[in-house]
C-alpha atoms as one frame of an Amber mdcrd trajectory, in Angstrom:
protein
  44.175  68.070  80.597  46.686  67.077  83.260  49.967  68.874  83.829  53.102
  66.891  84.596  56.471  68.012  85.870  59.837  66.318  85.587  60.000  63.326
  87.900  56.250  62.641  87.941  55.307  59.105  87.004  52.802  58.829  84.212
  49.346  57.477  84.996  48.297  54.052  83.804  46.328  54.349  80.581  42.645
  55.177  80.979  40.382  54.039  78.152  37.581  56.330  79.323  39.872  59.367
  79.472  41.285  58.560  76.027  37.848  58.233  74.429  36.522  61.321  76.177
  39.200  63.514  74.601  39.099  61.901  71.165  37.989  64.297  68.443  38.224
  62.126  65.334  35.657  60.310  63.257  37.500  57.013  62.929  41.192  57.124
  63.996  41.418  55.595  67.439  37.763  54.629  67.671  38.901  51.008  67.829
  42.043  50.287  69.800  43.922  47.585  71.631  45.741  48.429  74.863  48.610
  46.415  76.315  50.656  47.344  79.368  53.793  45.861  77.716  54.434  44.959
  74.092  57.509  43.850  72.219  56.494  46.096  69.309  53.149  47.788  68.774
  53.749  47.721  65.005  54.290  43.945  65.078  51.145  43.592  67.206  49.176
  45.695  64.716  50.396  43.617  61.766  49.478  40.319  63.461  46.058  41.636
  64.461  45.396  42.948  60.954  46.120  39.455  59.603  43.991  37.616  62.177
  41.118  39.998  62.861  39.066  42.384  60.793  40.326  45.600  62.400  38.792
  48.713  60.838  40.832  51.500  59.292  42.150  53.828  61.970  42.588  51.131
  64.636  45.402  51.781  67.127  47.638  49.591  69.257  48.768  51.322  72.446
  51.313  50.162  75.033  52.768  51.616  78.223  56.178  50.291  77.180  57.836
  48.442  74.303  60.689  45.997  74.756  61.744  45.500  71.123  60.284  48.448
  69.229  61.799  49.813  66.038  61.957  53.353  64.772  62.421  54.667  61.272
  65.039  52.986  59.088  65.168  50.018  61.485  66.630  52.044  64.356  65.980
  50.817  67.897  63.012  52.375  69.664  63.383  52.312  73.426  60.190  52.864
  75.396  60.668  51.833  79.028  57.825  52.198  81.536  57.293  55.605  83.189
  59.280  57.547  80.593
């Protein structure tokens, strides 16, 4: 596991590193990675409608430009934060 201190920039996502540390039977075994997404939830909904994604599939993004939190609140996820 890597240690980060305040001011360090986060590394770009590594699929191999993610899968190496995964300890689940199905959650995260299938995932879609995007450097930037408007909303990972919207992406997941569209992909569920168009493709046969298995249960436990994840959509990951470095940053979101129009994400939403609980109760419709804005979810701000800029890069390197």
